N, C-alpha and C positions, 0 to 999 in steps of 0.2 A: 506226412502221409496223406494222400488224397482220400476224400470221403465219397466221391462220386465219379462218374465217367465223363464229365464235362472236360473240355480242354483246359489245361492248366492256365493258359492265357488266351482269351478270346479277343480277336482284333477285328476292326472294321476299317476299310479304306474309304477315304473321301478325296476326290480330285485325282488328277493325273499329271500335275506339274513336275518340273525338274527338281524343285527344292523339297526335300523330305523332312517331315516334322512329326514327332511322336507326342501324343497327349496322354497324360496320366492323371486320373481323376482323384478326388478326395474321398474321405470316409463316407460310406453309404451312397457313393455315387456310382457311375459307370461311364464307359467311354463315350457313349452317346451324349453325355452332358456337354461335350465340346463340338457337337455337330454344327451348330450355327457359326461357331468360330472357324471351324475347318472350311465350311462353305464360303465364309467371308474372305478366306485367304486364297481362294481360287482366282485366276487360273495358274498362278505361279507355283502353288504348293500342292504336294501330295501328302495327305495327313493320315496317320495311323492312330485310330482311337482304340485304346487298350482297356479292357475290363481286367482290373487287377484281381489276383486270387481272392476268393471269398466275396466277390462282387459280380453283379451282372451275370453273364453267361459263362464265367470262368469257374473252375472247380473250387470246392471248399477244401480247407486243410485243417489239421488238428491243432495247429498253433500259429501264432502271428510273429513274424520277424522281418524287420526291414531289410536286412542283408539278404535273406532268402528271397524276398520279393524282388529286390534289385537284380540279384543273380538270375532269377527266373526270367525277368524281362530282358536281361542281357542275352540270355541263351536264345530267346525268341527273335530278338533283333539280329543277332549274329547269323542266324540261320536264314533269315528272309529279308526284312526291310533294310537292314544295315549291312547286308552281305557285300555290297559294292563300295562300302566306305562309311565314315561317320555321318550321323544324322543329327538334326536339332531335336531337343527334348524339352517339353513344357510340362510342368507338374504343378497341381494345385493342392495345397493343404497336405494331407497324408501322401498324395501322389507327388507333391513337391519334395517331401523327404525321400521318397523312393527315387525320384529323379536326381536329387543331390547325391545319394549314395551310389546310384548307377554311374554318375559322372566321376565320382571319386574312386570307385572300385574297377570301373571299366572305361577309362578315359578314351581308349581307342575307338569307342563306339559313338562318342558324343562330340559334335562339332561346336554347337552353342547351346547354352542351358538357360531356360527361363523358369524362375521359381515364383509362383503366385501365392502370396499371402501366407507364408510360413517361414520360420527361421530354423537354423540348425542348433536349436537349444531345446531342452526339455520343458515340459509344461510348468514344472515348479519354478524354473528360472524365468520363464516368460510371463507366467501368470495368466496365460490365455488358453481357452479352448476346453480344458478338461471338464469344467463344470457344465458348460453348454452342451457338450455331447453326452455327458452322463445323463443330463435331463432328457435330451431328445431320444437317445436309444433306450433309456429307462421307460419313457412313455410308450415306445413301441412294444417293449416287452410286456408292459402291463395291459396292453390292448388284447382283449379276448377275441381271437379271430373265429372261434367256433360258431358264433352266432352271426358272423358277417356274411351276407349274401350279395351285397353290392358295395362297390368302392365308396360310394357316398356315405354309407353307414360308418365305415372306418374314419372317413374325413370328419364326420360329425362327432364321433367319439373322441378323436384326438384334439378337437378344437379347444376344449377348456385348458389343456396342458400346453398346447402349441397353437396360440391364437394367430400367429402370422401365416397368412394364406400361402405365401410363396415358399415358406419352409415346409409346411405340411405337404404342399404339392411336390416338392423335391423328394421328400421321404416316401410319399405314397406311390411314386413312380416305381418303387421296388416291390409293390404288392402284386402278387401273381396268383392266378387260379392254380390250385394244386389239390389233387385227390378229392375232387368234388367240392372243395372249399377254397379258402385263400391262405397263402403263406408268404413269408418274406423271401425274396430272391437272394439277397445277401445272407451271409452266415451271422445272423443277428446275435445269437448266443455267444459265439466266439468273440465277435467284435466288441460287444458290451463287456465281456469278461476281461478283455485285453486292452481296455482303454488306457490303462497306465502305461503299457508298452507303446501303444499308438501315440500317446502324447509325449513320450520321451524321445531323446536323441541318442542313437546307438554309437556313441563316440568310440567305443572299443573296436567296432567293426571298420572304422575308417582312420584309425590312429596312424599318424605320420603321413597321411595322404593329403595332397592338394590337387585341385583341378585348375589348370592354367589357361583354359579356354575362356572366351567371353561369356559373362553371366548377366542377365537382366533380372532384377528383383522387382516384382510388381506387388504393391501393397494397396489395400483398400483404406480410404480415409476414415471410414467408420468402423474399422476393425482394429483390434489390439494384438493381432498375431505377429506383427512385425514392429519392433520397437527400436528406438535409437540405441538402446543398450545391447541390441543383438548385433550391431555392425561389426565389432571386433571379431566375433565368432564367424560371421559371414566372410570377412576379408582374410581371416587366417586359413580358411579352407578354399576360398574362391577369391584370389587376389584381384582379378580383373572384373570387378562387380560394379554395375550401374544400377542405382535404385530410383524408382519412380513411385509416386502415389497417385491413385486414381480418385479424383474428387467424387464424393457422394456414394462411393462403393462400400459395401459391407465385406464380410469375409468371402462371399461368393462373387468375386469381382467380375468374372467373365459373364455371369448371369445378369448382374446389375448394370454393367456398362460394356456391352459387347463391342460396340463400335470403337471405343477407346482402346480396348484390349487388342482388337484386330489391327488397329493403326499402330500400336506399340510393337506388336509382334512383327508386322510387315517391315517397319522401319529398322528394328534391331536385327532381324534374321536376314534381311536382304542387303544390309550394309556391307560394303566391300571389305571392311576390316572388323 
């Protein structure tokens, strides 16, 4: 059930090329996180940057579910961006799981799939991510916004718990003026409460399904979200998978190494086969 009157899925178009590609962001991100990548893919590509539910300018919901999110994105694509045929889909982290489930549940909408630094396994199996985001979102919830009058105050208050400038900057992009003060644009309470679900892989929702299209897996060298032990699970669901690792990149591969990601996307998505 929706909790506000925002669109269920807010989208932004970048470019007007013939090749259509959809970008799905990670936890506590928004579609605009991929703006530089989308601009780098011009002029050949037309990119759709999606704010997933409970993020950016999209509506909040009462609960979190990957299948629901994938089905929501599918309905949006079927009505507009993919109305003329299948499109390419790129997803990072949480958005990578949405992209995978979208391809498995709605393969007629997806031509090629790119998964950035996430695997189709649960956090307990992979050992990645849950503790990191528990810490980050917990720090945001502990921040008392009632006394914050400038963004710099929030930045200073978060620095002891989140010393990495680029991580704080990524999180603080979600701080917005609200009712005379500041508030979080994403649904922080729900996302923090549902971290267990977000870190899991909803195998029951894709049971017996495979996606037979081409898939590119992009991992960050300094990230542990994609491991060698995940490969059997990848290939069981996505048999036509190519895996690359971007040197020097953390979990936020596209932010750390945008030129390498743009090059990889261009090569993979423009390939004849």
